[in-house]
Structure formats: C-alpha cells, structure tokens
N, C-alpha and C positions, 0 to 999 in steps of 0.2 A: 731441601730446598731448594740449595742451587741445584739440582737439575733441573726442577722443577719451576728456579725462574728462569735461569736459562731457555727453557721450553718454551715460555711464556716471550721471552724478547723476541725469538726467532718468529709466534706464532702474530705479534704486532707488528713485526716488517713487512706482513703478507695483507694488514690489513687494508681496506681502501681511505686514501685522503680525504673525503668524507667525514669516513664513518670516523676516524682521525679524530677530526677534526670537533667531533661533538660527543664523544666518549672518550676521547685520550688522556682528559686532564682528571677521569674522576679515578679516585682509590680505592682499587677492587677489593684491597685487605680489610680496610675498615669495615664492611659490609661483612667481609668474614669473620674479624676479632669482636665484633659487636655480635654476634650467635654465640660466646662464648664465653666458656668459666674461664676468663684469664685469672683473676685474684684464687679462685678455690682450687683450679684445676695444675695451674701456668707457673706463678710466682712458686718459688722458693723447692720446686721439685726438678729429680735429677731430669739431662738431657732424654733419657731415655724413655723418664715417663713422659715428656710433656710431648714426646713422637709419637707414643702409643695413645695417647689421648686426643692429638691432634688430627691422627688419620682415624679412630671414629666416632670423630665428627667430623671426619672431611671426606678420606678418599673410601672409606670403608662402606658406610650407604646411596654414596654419592657417582661411586665406580665399580669397586668390588662388587657389590650387592645389586648392582644395577646392570651392571653391563658383562659380568661374567657368573652373577649369581642368578640370588630369587627370581627378580624380572625375565630374565632370559630364557629361565626354565618354564616360570608359568606361561610363556606365553606359545610356549610348546609343550603345553601339558607336561611338566615333567615336575613332577615334587621332590624335589633335593633335597641331602641331607649333608650339615655342616658341622660337622659334631666341633669340632675346636670351638663352634662359638655356643655352645651348652653352655647356660648361665652359671651351672658348677664347676667346669673347666674353665670358662671367664672368671668368678671369684676366687677362684683356688689360684691362677695365675697373677693374678692384680695384689693379692698379698701376699707377694713374691718377694724376696730385693732383687735390684738390677742383677745383679750380681750370677740367679741364678737364667736369668733372662738372655743376658747376653754375656760373654765375660774374653776378651780383648777383641779380636776379629770372631768369632763365634757365635753365630745367632741360636736362638731356643738350645741356650745350653741343656738346661734340663728335661726339657722333651728327647734331644742326643742323649743323656744321659739312662734316661729311663727305659729309652728302646735298644741300650747299644748290643744286647746279649744276642738281637733276634735280627740287626742289618748289616748284612757288608761294614770294611772299613771303609771302602770308599764312599757307601752313601751317609758313615758317619760323619767322614772328615769334609762333603764337601758343600760348600756355600751357597747360601739361596739366592735366586739369582730369575729374574719376575719370567714369569709363564705370559711370551709372547708369540705372535704368529712368525713364520721366517719374514725377513724386512721384502717384500714388493722393490725395494730402489735397488739389491745385490745378484738381479736373475731379473736383465730385459728381455729374458725370451720365454716367460714366465706369463700366464692368464692373469693372474692376480696386476703385475706390471705393463699392462695394454687393460687392464681394467681402470687402471690409477692414473692411467695417462687420456683415455675415453676423456674421462668425466670432470679431470683439472680442466684438461684445455675447449671443453667442449660446452653444450650449452648449458648444461647443469651448474660450474660453478658460474659460469658469467651470470646465471641470476639471481644468484646469494649477493647481497648490496654490499655484506661488510667484506668480503676481500678482493686483491683487486687482481685480476686476472694475468693482468702483465707479469707484475711480481713472481704471481706462480708460478707461471710460463717460463719463469728466466732463471727460477731455481732447480724446476723438469730440466732446462734445455742444460744448465751445470755440474746436474749429475756426475754426466759418465768422465765431469774432469777429476771428479773429487775420489779420496780416496776410502776405504772399508769402513773406517772410524765416523768418519761425516760425513757418507751414506747413510747410515743404520742412524746417527744421532736428529739426520732428517726428515728419517721413515715415518717416527710418532705423525710431527705434522703433518703431513702427507696422506696418513693415512687417516687421521682427525680432518682432512679435509675433504676428501675421498667419501667417507661416511655422511658428510653433512650435505654430498651429492646426494645422495642417495636418499635422505632422507626429503630434500629438496624435487626428488625426481617424482617420488612414493606421494608426498603428503604437500607438495608446495607451503611447506610451512613458512617462503621467506618470498614477501611479496615486490 
C-alpha cells in the first residue's frame, strides 16, 4: 500500500491545476471502501488475508486480468488458462492458515514445498518479483524510450486535459540526473501516461 500511495503522489504532481481544483478534494478511497465488505472480510483478520481480499477485489479484476490476462487474451483471439485461479485451488488455499501461505519473507510457502523435489534450489529460494517490461527510462537509445518521449512531449499528451504537459516534460528533463532507482520508480508513471496517449491517439477518449 505504501508503494501504491507513493505512485499516487507522483501522479498527482503531474495533474493539471484546473483538474486538481475540480477533483483534487475528492476522497477516492471512500468510493473504493464502499464497494468492499469491510466488516465481514477485513476487520479482525490477519494482514495477509486482508491483503489477499483487497487484491482479489481491486488489482486482480482491475489490472491483472484486464491488462495481463483475460481481456488482453480475448482481444487477440487467445483462450488462456490460469490454473491457480481454478476454483478448487482457490478454495483449498483459502482454507489454509497464514503460516502455509507466507513464512517470514518466503512467499507461496506451501507451493514451494509441494514442488521442491522437481525444481532447482535457485527457483525454490528465489523471492517473487513483479512481471514488468524493461524500464524505458534506463535505455535512452531504445525505441520504447523514443516512443515515450515523442508521445509525452507531443500533441498526444497535450490533448489530454488531465495532465500538465509542462510538469511531465520537466520530469522527462530530470531523468538524466536521476540514479537508476529513481528512474525505475518514475518509469511506471511515465508508462501509464504513455498508454493514455496511445488510447487518446486511437480513440480520442478525452476532448
């Protein structure tokens, strides 16, 4: 949640002032929490189970399955299979105690133990890491970096009323002076803006 809050703050810094005046005072978490079973699924439960519930109601349908799963596959006439979302697997894992799901800093503990005799020790001990494309901000000579720069400095972003292009180009200008960690931290924000530009170019979603 801290990482999410940090990205939200970075995104807010790039909003257009008129957009902030109209919508900056709104409380987005109120709308989010109103759609959740706080009493039944959050209060009194372990932090791990609270996190799993929140992910199943937010990031799983809103991002993982939309951007990386079902909708993306269907858009390209591909029928995918997600075995860990099989209802019997989910029901089994749901009934297990926290100690079998995560132990110390070891995630997916019971899964690691179940397949320990058929995987290498390196895979067994490796920590989970996000599945992400190489950061465009780290390679200024790459085509993706040029694509990002063109969209964010050009007419595509200028035609989206939610963001201040001067703030965005200011961030782009500062990338060269940032260390690798800072550039990677800003990469997700810039890729989000680039994606918005692509949608705007193709579908004119914002007038």
